[in-house]
C-alpha positions, 0 to 999 in steps of 0.5 A, spaced: 643 134 580 636 136 580 633 130 577 637 126 582 633 130 588 626 127 584 629 120 583 631 119 589 625 120 592 620 118 587 625 110 590 623 111 596 616 111 596 616 105 591 620 101 596 615 102 602 610 100 598 613 094 597 614 094 604 608 096 605 604 090 601 608 085 604 607 087 611 599 085 609 595 080 611 593 075 607 586 071 605 587 065 610 590 069 616 583 074 615 579 068 614 582 064 620 582 071 625 574 071 623 574 064 624 576 064 632 572 071 632 566 068 631 567 063 636 567 068 642 561 071 639 554 069 643 547 066 639 543 071 637 538 073 642 531 070 641 526 073 636 520 076 637 513 073 634 506 076 633 505 068 635 509 070 642 505 076 644 499 076 647 493 079 643 491 086 645 482 086 646 481 093 641 478 098 644 471 099 647 466 102 643 465 110 646 457 113 645 456 120 645 451 120 651 446 123 648 444 117 643 446 112 648 439 112 652 436 112 644 440 105 642 440 101 649 431 103 648 432 100 641 436 094 643 431 093 648 425 092 642 429 088 638 431 083 643 423 083 645 423 082 637 428 077 637 427 069 636 431 065 640 437 062 637 438 056 634 444 051 636 448 052 630 447 058 628 452 062 631 457 061 628 460 068 625 464 065 619 472 065 619 476 066 624 479 074 622 487 072 624 493 073 620 492 069 613 485 072 613 487 079 613 493 077 608 489 073 604 484 078 603 488 085 602 492 080 597 487 079 593 484 086 593 492 087 590 492 083 586 485 085 582 488 092 581 494 090 579 492 086 574 486 092 572 492 097 572 496 092 567 490 090 563 488 098 562 496 099 559 495 094 554 489 097 552 491 104 551 497 101 548 491 098 544 488 104 542 494 108 540 495 103 535 488 103 532 489 111 532 496 112 528 492 106 524 487 110 522 490 116 521 495 112 516 489 110 512 485 112 506 480 107 505 474 109 508 471 102 510 478 100 513 477 105 517 471 105 519 473 098 521 479 101 526 475 107 529 469 101 531 475 096 533 478 105 538 471 105 541 470 098 544 477 099 546 476 106 549 470 103 553 474 097 556 479 103 559 474 107 561 470 101 565 477 098 567 479 106 570 473 105 574 475 098 576 481 101 578 479 106 583 474 101 586 479 097 587 483 102 591 477 105 595 476 097 597 484 097 599 483 104 603 476 101 606 479 093 608 486 098 611 480 102 615 476 096 618 482 092 619 484 099 624 478 098 627 479 091 627 486 092 631 489 089 626 497 090 626 499 094 619 503 087 618 498 082 616 495 088 611 502 085 607 
């Protein structure tokens, strides 16, 4: 009698699970319902890009009042001594659009990435040369290895400085772009 009750409960649970599996939707039914749902969904609204937006002029530069008079006097003096512009001399250089800013940023980041990769390779070489130096007994071989290691260490120092300068150039470009009113997305 004691085993009959748990066996009955187990049988009921197994049957209930089987009924639930029979009632489950087939993959074809789910696909058909999804197709009907997609037909009723409205098409996506218009996507706005940077080309759709009007250009915003950068804010005017604010000069302190006491420096304004000196700047006006200096500008008037420069205007008096300046030569008239020749035709065709008014070219301002490249157009500073999204391609210009992203291109400059990509060049700087690519250079920093190359330098970092090369620095990592040099560090591996220095570690290898150091291990070779310690494991050699011949003074002539140790001298050659030490010379190579010193050369690699000097190159690594040069690369470390170049990486720091590259990161500073990236920060300077970001600041220049911010001052020019360039959207941050253009620098990616």
